N, C-alpha and C positions, 0 to 999 in steps of 0.2 A: 465230449460234447463241445461244440464250438459256441462261442459267445457272439450272437448276431450283432450285438451293440458295438463290437470291435470292427465291423466291416464298414469301410467308407461307402460302399454301395448302398448299405442299409440307411446310413445317414442321409445320403443323397435322395434315396427313395422317400424318406420322410419329408424332406424339403420339397420334393416334387409334389407329394400329396397336399402339403400345405398350400403350395402355389395353385394347384388345381382348385382347391376349395375357395381360395381368394378370387380366382378368375370366374368360377361358375356361380358365385353368389350374385354376380351382375347379369346373369342370363335372365331372360324373361321367365316369369313365374310358371308359365305352362311347360317349361323345360325341366322343372324340378325333378320330375320322375322320368324324363326322357334323356336327352343328351347329357345334361348336367349330372344326373345320377349315374349314367354309364361311365362318364369320365372320372367321377369320384370313386366309383367301385374299382375301376382299372388302376387308378393311382394308388389306392390303398392296397390292392393286390400285389403290387410290386414289392413293397417292403414286407408285407405279410408272408409272402412266399420265401423271401430271403430268410426271414426269422424261422419259419417252420422248417425249411430245409436245413438250416444250421443245427437244428435239434436232432436231426436224423443221424444214425450211427454210421451209415456207409457213405462213402464218397458218391457212389452211383445214385443214391437217393437224394443227396444234396444237389447233385447236378440236375436231377429231374425237377426239383423245385426251383432251381435257378433258371431252368429253361421256361418254366411257367411264368417266372418273374419277367424275363425278357419278352416273352409273348405278351404279357400285360402292358409292357412299355411300348411295344409296337402297336397294340390296340389303342393305347392312349394317344399315340402320335396320330393315328388315323382319325380318331375322334376330334383331336385339336384341329386337324385340317378341315374337317367337316364344319366345326364351329367357326373357323375362319371364313370358309366359303359361303356360309349363310349369314355372315355379318355379325356374329356374336363376339368375335375377337378381332382386334385391330392387328394390322400387319406387324407393327413394332412389338406388340405383346406376343404374337405368335413366334416371331424370330427369337425373342428373349427366352421363350419357353423351349423351343425345339432344339436349340444348340446344346443346352445342358442335358436334355433328354437323350440326344444322340450320344453324348459322352457317357451317360449312365448305361445305355444299351451296350456300348462297346466295352465298358468296364465289367458289366455282368458277363458278357460273352468271354472276355479275357479270363475271368475267374473260372468259368466253365472249362475253358481250354487248359488252364493251369491245373485244375483238379484232375481232368481227364488224362493229362500226360504225366502226372506225378506218380512216383512209385509207391505201392501200398505199404 
């Protein structure tokens, strides 16, 4: 069994979720169960899927959870762009968030590729 706490991508996912919660607390109150809630759930899903996948015994299952994790990261990126477009997030804040999110997406994908091409 893998220890999810040892993965840098899990640590980055936790940081991403923290940042999302800090950003969304400034959204209008009527968004608490709308866009803010969606962004929070997507951000929590990234790290949660890494952790759950790490507990699986087969590489194939781990990859499946990593794919869900990267899917949540892309979902979160889309939601951040929507928040920016409707004026909930400033341009500087969006840029400071998107660049690390892109790195995280690439790192998760890199781990998927590494596991997929490793010998059993």
